[in-house]
C-alpha positions in Angstrom: -5.5 -10.1 3.4 -6.2 -12.3 0.4 -4.4 -15.2 -0.2 -1.3 -15.7 -1.5 -2.1 -16.5 -5.5 -3.8 -15.5 -8.5 -7.3 -13.8 -9.0 -9.6 -15.8 -10.9 -11.9 -13.1 -11.6 -12.8 -9.5 -10.7 -14.9 -11.4 -7.1 -11.5 -12.4 -6.1 -10.6 -8.5 -5.9 -10.1 -6.6 -2.6 -12.6 -3.5 -3.0 -15.0 -1.9 -1.8 -18.8 -1.3 -3.5 -17.3 1.3 -5.6 -14.3 -0.8 -6.6 -11.6 1.4 -5.4 -8.6 -0.1 -3.6 -9.0 -2.3 0.2 -5.1 -2.4 0.9 -3.1 0.5 0.9 -0.6 -1.0 -1.3 -3.2 -1.3 -3.7 -3.1 -5.1 -4.4 -6.2 -7.5 -6.0 -7.6 -4.4 -6.5 -8.4 -3.1 -10.3 -4.8 -1.0 -9.9 -2.8 -4.2 -9.6 -5.0 -7.0 -9.9 -2.4 -9.5 -10.7 -0.1 -9.5 -7.7 0.6 -12.3 -6.1 2.7 -10.8 -3.0 1.0 -7.2 -2.9 3.2 -5.2 -3.8 4.9 -3.7 -0.1 7.4 -0.8 -2.4 4.2 1.6 -2.9 2.6 1.2 1.3 4.9 4.4 2.6 4.4 6.0 -0.8 0.3 5.1 -1.0 0.4 6.2 3.0 2.1 9.3 2.6 -0.1 10.3 0.2 -3.4 9.3 1.6 -3.9 6.9 -1.5 -5.8 5.4 -1.3 -7.9 6.5 1.6 -5.5 8.1 4.8 -4.4 6.2 7.6 -3.1 7.5 11.5 -0.9 4.8 11.9 1.6 2.7 9.6 2.6 -0.6 11.6 4.3 -3.0 9.1 5.6 -6.8 9.9 7.6 -9.2 8.3 8.3 -6.7 5.6 12.0 -5.1 5.1 11.4 -2.0 4.1 15.0 -0.9 3.6 14.5 -3.5 0.7 11.3 -3.1 -0.5 12.1 1.2 -0.7 15.0 1.4 -1.6 14.2 2.6 -5.2 14.3 6.2 -3.9 15.6 6.0 -0.5 16.1 9.8 -0.2 12.8 10.0 -1.0 11.3 7.4 1.3 13.1 9.1 4.5 11.7 12.5 3.7 8.3 10.9 3.7 8.7 9.0 6.8 10.0 11.8 8.7 6.7 14.8 7.5 4.6 15.9 9.8 1.0 16.6 9.7 1.0 20.4 10.7 -2.8 19.8 11.6 -2.0 16.5 14.2 1.9 17.1 14.7 
């Protein structure tokens, strides 16, 4: 992950060669360039949607997702319980 602070210019963003976000929460990308501590409230929704990329496993460490996902608890629970039909 990046430093905790503000990017000073485009060279500090975490994007790939095409400008797509490198982080699942899209922090420090063109979508959210000044995300000083990340966008934890977006992790589960982005993982569920496969945006900016699909993932197989979501491991959260030192994150209180009950707090960070409290804006839509029913929707968050539904996303966490949903299974991929192709892989189970």
